[in-house]
C-alpha positions, 0 to 999 in steps of 0.5 A, spaced: 573 662 506 572 658 512 576 660 518 578 655 522 584 658 525 582 661 531 588 659 536 592 664 531 587 670 532 580 671 532 575 676 528 574 682 532 567 682 534 562 688 532 560 689 539 567 690 541 568 695 535 562 699 537 565 700 544 572 702 541 569 707 536 568 713 540 575 713 543 578 713 536 575 720 535 571 724 540 574 721 546 581 721 544 584 724 550 590 721 554 588 717 560 594 720 564 592 727 563 589 729 569 587 736 568 581 736 563 575 732 561 578 729 555 583 725 560 578 724 565 574 721 560 579 716 557 581 714 564 574 713 566 574 708 560 580 705 562 578 703 569 572 701 567 575 696 562 580 694 568 574 692 572 571 688 566 578 684 565 578 683 573 571 680 573 572 675 568 578 672 572 576 673 579 581 678 580 581 685 583 581 691 578 588 694 581 591 687 580 590 688 572 596 691 568 595 693 561 600 691 556 601 690 548 599 683 549 600 676 552 607 676 549 609 682 553 605 680 559 609 673 559 616 677 559 614 682 564 612 676 569 618 671 568 623 677 567 620 681 572 620 676 578 626 673 576 630 680 576 626 682 583 629 676 586 636 677 584 642 673 581 642 665 581 635 664 581 631 658 578 625 658 574 621 652 572 617 651 565 614 646 561 617 643 554 610 645 550 610 652 553 609 658 548 615 661 545 614 667 549 615 663 555 620 659 552 624 665 549 624 669 556 626 663 560 632 662 555 634 670 556 634 669 563 639 663 562 643 667 558 644 672 564 646 666 569 639 663 571 637 656 571 631 653 568 628 647 568 623 644 562 619 639 565 616 634 560 609 632 558 605 626 558 603 623 551 596 627 552 600 633 553 599 634 560 604 636 566 605 632 572 604 636 578 608 631 582 614 633 577 613 640 579 613 639 586 620 635 585 623 640 581 622 646 586 629 647 590 631 652 594 633 658 589 626 656 585 622 663 584 617 662 579 613 656 576 610 658 569 605 653 566 600 655 561 593 654 562 591 651 555 596 649 550 595 653 543 596 647 539 593 641 542 588 645 546 590 641 553 588 644 559 593 643 564 592 641 572 593 648 574 589 648 580 594 642 583 600 646 580 598 652 583 597 649 590 604 646 590 607 653 588 603 656 594 605 651 599 612 652 597 612 659 597 614 660 589 610 664 584 606 661 579 605 664 572 600 662 567 600 664 560 592 664 559 592 667 552 588 661 549 584 659 556 581 666 558 574 667 555 574 660 553 573 656 559 572 659 566 578 662 569 579 664 577 586 666 579 584 665 586 581 658 586 587 656 581 592 659 586 595 663 580 600 669 582 601 672 575 596 671 569 597 673 561 591 675 557 591 677 550 585 681 547 585 678 540 584 671 542 577 673 545 575 677 539 578 683 541 583 688 538 590 686 536 596 689 540 593 689 547 593 685 553 593 684 560 597 681 566 594 679 572 599 681 578 597 678 585 597 684 590 595 680 596 597 676 602 603 678 600 603 683 594 608 680 589 614 684 587 616 685 579 621 689 576 619 693 570 621 691 563 619 698 560 621 705 564 618 712 562 613 715 566 611 710 571 604 708 568 600 702 570 603 703 578 610 703 575 610 696 572 609 698 565 610 705 562 607 708 556 601 712 554 595 707 554 592 704 548 585 707 550 581 704 544 584 697 545 584 697 552 576 699 551 576 693 546 579 688 551 574 690 556 568 689 552 571 682 549 572 680 556 565 682 558 562 679 552 565 672 554 563 673 561 556 673 559 556 668 553 562 663 555 558 657 557 553 657 551 559 658 546 563 653 549 558 648 549 556 650 542 563 650 539 564 643 543 559 640 539 561 643 532 568 640 534 565 633 535 561 633 529 568 635 525 572 629 528 566 624 527 566 626 520 573 625 519 574 619 523 568 616 519 570 617 512 578 616 513 582 611 516 589 612 520 587 618 523 588 620 530 587 626 535 593 629 539 592 631 546 587 629 551 580 629 549 578 629 557 582 636 559 581 640 552 579 646 550 572 646 547 574 649 540 580 645 539 581 639 534 589 637 533 589 631 528 594 627 524 593 624 518 597 618 516 601 618 510 599 625 508 604 631 509 600 637 513 603 642 508 600 639 502 594 638 506 593 645 507 594 647 500 589 642 498 584 644 502 582 650 498 577 655 501 579 653 509 584 656 513 587 651 518 594 651 521 599 646 522 601 649 529 603 656 532 603 662 528 608 665 532 613 659 531 611 659 523 613 666 523 620 665 526 622 658 524 623 653 518 617 650 516 620 643 515 621 642 522 616 638 526 612 641 531 616 642 538 609 641 542 608 634 538 615 632 539 615 633 546 609 629 547 612 623 544 610 623 537 614 620 531 616 625 526 612 622 520 606 623 525 608 630 527 609 632 520 602 629 518 598 634 523 593 639 522 590 644 528 583 646 527 580 651 531 573 653 531 570 660 533 564 664 535 562 665 528 563 658 525 556 654 523 555 647 522 555 648 514 562 651 515 564 645 519 561 640 514 564 644 508 571 643 512 570 636 513 568 634 506 574 638 503 579 635 508 576 628 506 577 629 499 584 632 500 587 626 504 584 621 499 587 625 493 594 625 497 594 618 499 592 616 492 599 619 490 603 616 496 607 610 495 608 609 502 600 609 503 600 604 497 605 599 500 601 600 507 594 598 504 597 592 500 601 590 506 600 588 513 599 595 516 591 595 515 587 590 519 
């Protein structure tokens, strides 16, 4: 199998596993145990990981709160700010946010909050001017993802953050797809809260972090989990020491290798795109190519159903959208991200997401391209619509 679904999850880097292993066996202590060596070793490992995460995003270690992943971090950020600000609050998000953000906002609405969902351009970008226009006297939070998990578009977060900072509104970013892939600096982008996930950057599943600004002035959050006051009272529960160590090591590796890795993945992505466009007509890229993650390629193949294309590409793992959406929703519905960008149902239904990763090779990309080209051609031969279009006036 050739794995090209790295937006869904990434394989564990062997170097990360090596860093984690001692904390499954000999160094098994509870990081909250302050009376003996076992607890001290665990606490020391957690604090070192906190520094590694903070260093990657330009934060202070005390501003990093460990969670079970980006979904929990999103919920803690959004609900935590809203609840800390009292009833009758207003929250702004955008239409192509991850379900963790959209569902958290829907939960707030059920409790009486008002939520504005901003549209995006056909390229999948949010207009900072629209954010500014939507801010009102009861706006307490703007939540705009750093990079989209389906089409890979990178939002103008620094401009949006500047607007929020000037208006005194907290700015949250779901950074799950961006951190470790592109440079992220919370101060430069005026980000107040940033959600991070280990398994999107070659770390373990089930662990993540939330950056919470603690300066000028510190941001107030209401905890969403009670019971012991762990993580400065923001997230109670026994810490997952091996997972946290893995997250820290994954961040350290990304910090050292991101520039080279991103350049290499960008070349592989462009190689894949060029091969598909050279051999197939009626294909198009979804989302901005200028403002895009280097490893993402979301393409539509006219007259081909994405589900049939994926089934036909034996030996290649790709997807038609978010793994979280696929797990919870009917597969026949087109991607809400592509629909929000203005794509018609037929084009949305024909879209495939290729997402490359650290261990992919040129040979694997060439194999995936060949399988996609072969499958698209086979499916189009069976398509009455394609036959009509080719014999009619649709192709030039």
